[in-house]
Legacy VTK file of the C-alpha trace (Angstrom):
# vtk DataFile Version 3.0
C-alpha trace
ASCII
DATASET POLYDATA
POINTS 331 float
-2.434 38.428 11.627
-3.026 36.979 14.610
-1.427 33.787 15.269
-3.508 30.811 16.280
-4.680 30.187 19.495
-2.801 26.723 21.745
-6.867 25.129 21.488
-6.814 25.829 17.705
-3.278 24.564 17.141
-4.295 21.160 18.992
-7.253 21.127 16.721
-5.896 20.881 13.505
-2.195 18.630 14.874
-5.371 16.459 15.551
-6.220 16.184 11.544
-3.397 16.326 10.532
-2.542 13.814 12.584
-5.295 11.726 11.704
-4.381 11.540 7.932
-1.051 10.419 8.416
0.153 6.904 8.644
1.506 4.777 11.516
0.341 5.495 14.947
3.587 7.430 15.953
1.735 10.503 13.379
-0.410 11.437 16.985
3.589 12.341 19.059
2.801 15.006 17.519
-1.209 16.240 18.847
-0.001 14.830 22.376
2.827 16.764 22.411
1.146 20.261 21.896
-1.800 18.589 24.087
0.363 17.879 26.668
1.671 21.407 26.824
-1.772 23.301 26.459
-2.477 21.415 29.249
0.566 20.786 31.200
0.674 17.403 31.509
3.736 15.489 32.209
2.672 12.780 30.092
0.371 11.722 27.496
-0.266 8.186 26.153
-3.454 7.302 23.052
-3.653 4.152 22.762
-5.769 2.416 20.593
-7.772 -0.620 19.764
-8.566 -2.144 16.602
-6.937 -5.342 14.719
-4.512 -4.991 17.422
-2.954 -2.324 19.532
-1.741 1.002 18.671
0.100 2.726 21.367
1.731 6.030 21.309
2.889 8.882 24.243
5.144 11.623 25.181
7.016 12.341 27.820
5.992 10.361 31.208
2.301 9.359 31.354
0.663 6.900 34.061
-0.230 3.595 32.730
-3.935 2.685 31.881
-6.246 2.148 34.409
-6.444 -2.280 34.963
-9.344 -3.615 31.888
-12.020 -3.696 35.220
-11.850 -0.439 36.570
-12.002 0.548 31.919
-14.929 -1.514 31.025
-17.577 -0.113 32.817
-16.434 4.064 31.429
-18.733 5.826 29.501
-16.892 7.219 26.384
-16.159 10.540 25.153
-16.694 11.429 28.726
-13.396 12.700 30.600
-12.533 11.487 33.812
-10.555 12.206 37.045
-8.495 9.713 39.052
-10.558 9.793 42.404
-12.942 8.022 39.249
-10.721 6.125 38.343
-8.772 4.892 41.637
-5.108 6.376 41.102
-3.829 8.754 43.311
-1.886 10.430 40.426
-3.435 13.534 39.553
-4.701 11.874 35.862
-7.384 12.961 33.427
-9.016 10.155 30.831
-10.837 10.280 27.518
-12.675 6.839 26.748
-13.414 6.483 22.770
-16.077 4.167 20.702
-15.375 5.333 16.901
-16.401 2.368 15.951
-18.143 -1.111 16.593
-14.657 -2.855 16.252
-12.958 -0.774 17.570
-11.740 1.952 20.842
-9.639 3.947 22.112
-7.935 5.540 25.242
-6.304 8.830 25.899
-4.671 9.842 29.333
-3.211 13.517 30.330
-1.269 12.532 33.482
0.206 15.389 35.549
3.495 16.495 36.984
2.932 17.588 40.825
-0.868 19.524 41.494
-4.430 17.937 39.944
-5.150 19.980 36.732
-7.180 22.828 36.409
-10.804 23.790 35.188
-9.911 24.647 32.316
-8.909 21.514 30.978
-10.775 19.727 31.798
-13.457 22.358 29.878
-10.577 21.747 26.690
-11.109 18.080 26.194
-14.174 18.207 27.328
-14.924 19.950 24.241
-11.338 17.820 22.161
-13.343 15.024 22.548
-15.754 14.529 19.763
-13.055 15.902 17.560
-10.461 12.712 19.019
-13.040 10.693 18.236
-13.113 11.935 14.775
-9.844 11.987 14.220
-9.534 8.473 15.338
-12.051 7.160 13.075
-9.974 8.546 9.858
-7.246 7.812 10.855
-8.874 3.918 10.949
-9.847 4.451 7.698
-7.086 5.260 6.124
-5.021 3.110 7.488
-7.234 0.710 6.231
-7.220 2.185 2.908
-3.374 2.368 2.561
-3.366 -1.687 3.680
-6.053 -1.834 0.992
-3.828 -0.075 -1.726
-0.636 -2.000 -0.385
-2.202 -4.808 -1.253
-3.305 -4.376 -4.196
-0.283 -2.590 -5.376
1.849 -5.712 -4.134
-0.585 -8.287 -6.675
-0.126 -5.977 -9.635
4.040 -5.190 -8.846
3.624 -9.568 -8.603
1.950 -9.440 -12.121
4.331 -6.908 -13.874
1.739 -4.500 -14.530
1.741 -0.767 -12.918
-0.176 2.765 -14.384
0.542 6.171 -14.677
-1.011 9.678 -16.366
-0.039 11.695 -19.219
-0.792 15.121 -20.152
-1.686 15.968 -24.018
2.244 16.719 -24.588
2.836 12.720 -23.452
4.502 14.044 -19.603
4.337 11.273 -17.255
2.843 13.780 -13.891
1.812 10.284 -11.801
2.913 6.652 -12.380
2.470 3.813 -8.971
5.722 1.875 -8.750
5.334 -0.917 -10.217
5.562 1.337 -13.990
8.695 3.521 -12.212
9.692 0.669 -11.858
9.907 -0.909 -15.673
9.682 2.132 -17.228
13.434 2.346 -15.559
15.680 4.765 -17.332
12.955 5.631 -19.760
11.462 7.710 -17.091
13.221 10.573 -17.684
13.070 13.131 -14.496
11.479 15.486 -16.316
8.484 13.313 -17.057
9.360 12.269 -20.858
9.508 9.035 -22.002
13.214 8.852 -23.588
12.637 5.914 -25.708
15.564 6.417 -27.216
14.746 4.578 -30.224
13.394 6.905 -33.477
10.750 4.226 -34.639
9.616 3.597 -31.457
8.817 7.709 -30.173
6.745 7.730 -33.607
4.393 5.007 -32.487
4.439 6.342 -28.849
3.159 9.871 -30.603
0.678 7.974 -32.473
-0.739 5.935 -29.427
-1.057 9.115 -27.719
-2.924 11.372 -30.708
-5.188 7.906 -31.280
-5.618 8.465 -26.737
-6.758 12.115 -27.197
-8.787 11.632 -29.878
-11.258 9.206 -28.143
-10.778 5.885 -30.436
-11.995 3.028 -28.958
-9.286 1.173 -29.493
-6.677 0.914 -26.994
-3.447 2.574 -28.652
-0.461 -0.663 -27.214
3.002 0.433 -28.100
5.725 -2.745 -27.843
9.262 -0.978 -25.760
11.213 -4.542 -25.668
10.377 -7.546 -26.651
12.820 -9.219 -24.527
11.016 -9.607 -21.641
8.335 -7.491 -23.115
7.581 -5.015 -22.551
4.264 -3.085 -23.139
2.327 0.301 -22.769
-1.455 1.069 -23.355
-2.842 4.663 -23.756
-6.699 4.931 -23.026
-8.687 6.383 -25.215
-10.424 10.171 -23.919
-9.456 11.834 -21.803
-10.122 12.117 -18.147
-9.709 13.776 -15.873
-8.237 11.941 -11.772
-8.766 14.069 -9.026
-9.799 18.258 -9.004
-7.709 20.278 -9.061
-6.030 18.339 -11.902
-6.401 19.030 -16.360
-8.308 16.022 -17.990
-4.882 13.134 -18.679
-4.539 9.873 -20.898
-4.726 7.345 -18.548
-2.177 4.736 -19.621
-0.884 0.722 -18.155
2.645 -0.940 -18.896
3.135 -3.959 -18.344
6.289 -6.727 -18.539
5.827 -9.923 -19.047
7.129 -12.168 -15.685
9.406 -14.615 -15.196
9.182 -18.218 -14.599
12.767 -17.909 -12.808
11.426 -14.977 -10.039
8.634 -17.471 -8.355
9.139 -19.556 -5.577
10.954 -22.763 -6.530
9.608 -24.736 -3.695
6.303 -23.015 -4.258
5.880 -23.412 -7.340
7.157 -27.239 -7.285
4.068 -28.836 -4.587
1.741 -26.073 -6.670
2.599 -28.522 -9.722
3.607 -31.718 -7.882
6.434 -31.813 -9.351
10.295 -32.386 -7.820
13.170 -29.595 -8.492
14.237 -30.724 -11.620
10.759 -31.577 -13.146
10.456 -27.234 -11.669
13.627 -26.259 -13.016
12.327 -27.677 -16.420
9.248 -26.494 -16.227
10.269 -22.776 -15.588
12.628 -23.106 -18.482
9.369 -24.182 -21.260
7.773 -21.096 -20.031
10.485 -18.529 -19.720
10.091 -19.207 -23.932
12.952 -21.925 -24.072
12.815 -24.622 -26.455
12.566 -28.193 -24.939
16.547 -28.271 -27.087
17.440 -24.368 -25.287
16.606 -25.452 -21.784
18.285 -28.751 -21.823
21.645 -27.690 -23.292
20.672 -24.798 -20.453
20.412 -26.852 -17.001
23.642 -29.748 -18.891
20.210 -32.841 -19.623
20.338 -34.396 -22.995
17.399 -33.575 -24.937
16.571 -37.557 -24.415
16.073 -36.701 -20.389
14.034 -33.263 -21.193
12.097 -35.111 -23.305
11.428 -37.733 -20.662
11.030 -35.459 -17.968
8.479 -32.809 -20.252
6.508 -35.596 -19.806
6.609 -36.335 -16.222
5.577 -32.638 -16.323
2.807 -32.551 -18.243
1.299 -36.253 -17.035
2.107 -34.436 -13.252
0.854 -30.910 -13.774
-2.398 -32.461 -15.419
-1.470 -30.311 -18.248
-2.124 -31.961 -22.608
1.381 -30.599 -23.828
4.622 -27.331 -23.688
1.869 -24.943 -24.741
-0.676 -26.386 -22.090
2.040 -26.169 -19.455
2.859 -23.089 -19.827
-0.648 -22.179 -19.840
-0.924 -23.119 -16.828
1.870 -21.231 -15.498
0.871 -18.196 -17.062
-2.557 -17.495 -16.291
-2.035 -19.526 -12.722
-2.138 -18.192 -8.804
1.323 -19.011 -8.069
2.438 -15.544 -9.342
0.287 -13.917 -6.470
1.770 -16.456 -4.134
5.449 -14.130 -3.769
5.968 -11.383 -0.594
LINES 1 332
331 0 1 2 3 4 5 6 7 8 9 10 11 12 13 14 15 16 17 18 19 20 21 22 23 24 25 26 27 28 29 30 31 32 33 34 35 36 37 38 39 40 41 42 43 44 45 46 47 48 49 50 51 52 53 54 55 56 57 58 59 60 61 62 63 64 65 66 67 68 69 70 71 72 73 74 75 76 77 78 79 80 81 82 83 84 85 86 87 88 89 90 91 92 93 94 95 96 97 98 99 100 101 102 103 104 105 106 107 108 109 110 111 112 113 114 115 116 117 118 119 120 121 122 123 124 125 126 127 128 129 130 131 132 133 134 135 136 137 138 139 140 141 142 143 144 145 146 147 148 149 150 151 152 153 154 155 156 157 158 159 160 161 162 163 164 165 166 167 168 169 170 171 172 173 174 175 176 177 178 179 180 181 182 183 184 185 186 187 188 189 190 191 192 193 194 195 196 197 198 199 200 201 202 203 204 205 206 207 208 209 210 211 212 213 214 215 216 217 218 219 220 221 222 223 224 225 226 227 228 229 230 231 232 233 234 235 236 237 238 239 240 241 242 243 244 245 246 247 248 249 250 251 252 253 254 255 256 257 258 259 260 261 262 263 264 265 266 267 268 269 270 271 272 273 274 275 276 277 278 279 280 281 282 283 284 285 286 287 288 289 290 291 292 293 294 295 296 297 298 299 300 301 302 303 304 305 306 307 308 309 310 311 312 313 314 315 316 317 318 319 320 321 322 323 324 325 326 327 328 329 330
């Protein structure tokens, strides 16, 4: 089999770099390009919602902004057009209206060859597409991370099951919630025959495509439940039909940021501590004992809590806390 040409390898690394996270992903491509053109160094700068810069070797810095501003996109510029004395080749890219990028190559001793300019000219259109891909994937990764953060704050994660009940994919929140119940083989080790049968029934129910999701209670303290969605779906090309599932653990108010919760409910520190215990399932008497208060002190504090938070009573306070946006305010 014939090996790849150096120019083909540069293109391969360009698109491979564009698919990776972080600006440092461009370094393998820059190294190959510098080797192809015999450059001393390569600098790649992407300006989009901040400055992202990668380099290899010892590249020259970008020319000043006043020299860059009039340059046309997707064209290769030489040092005499840039007003620099160092042998340089520069490409300006505008992959999106709100973004631009610059590629600078610097030669150590002499000027670049004519073949280098031709290769860079052919490269420019691929480089613009690569930057567009990198920007899109960077945005999508940021959106996915934010979705995962919010789902984690609400104690919810997702899984994909094979028809046999083996988990073939799960997000980080689901893996954390299942913990040791999720064996390395992908099987759920429920360690309880009754629970195992309940899971098998829910799995069979989902396989039949009935309209009602199968709910399996994995634990009651804290409440952790698994919901298997009815019907098979094919979530990605090349995968067999799968059963979608979600797992959720009731979040604990004790994990919330206490000062932020106090501001949200308009409470002081001790009132917030009582509200947290009530939200997490303790009775007023149990909360008083936990705080070292008398029951009468707890009753008096609870009345102030209801008045200041706008709740009509204990159940309304719990509802306010469980359905509010305080869970989403966690970092």
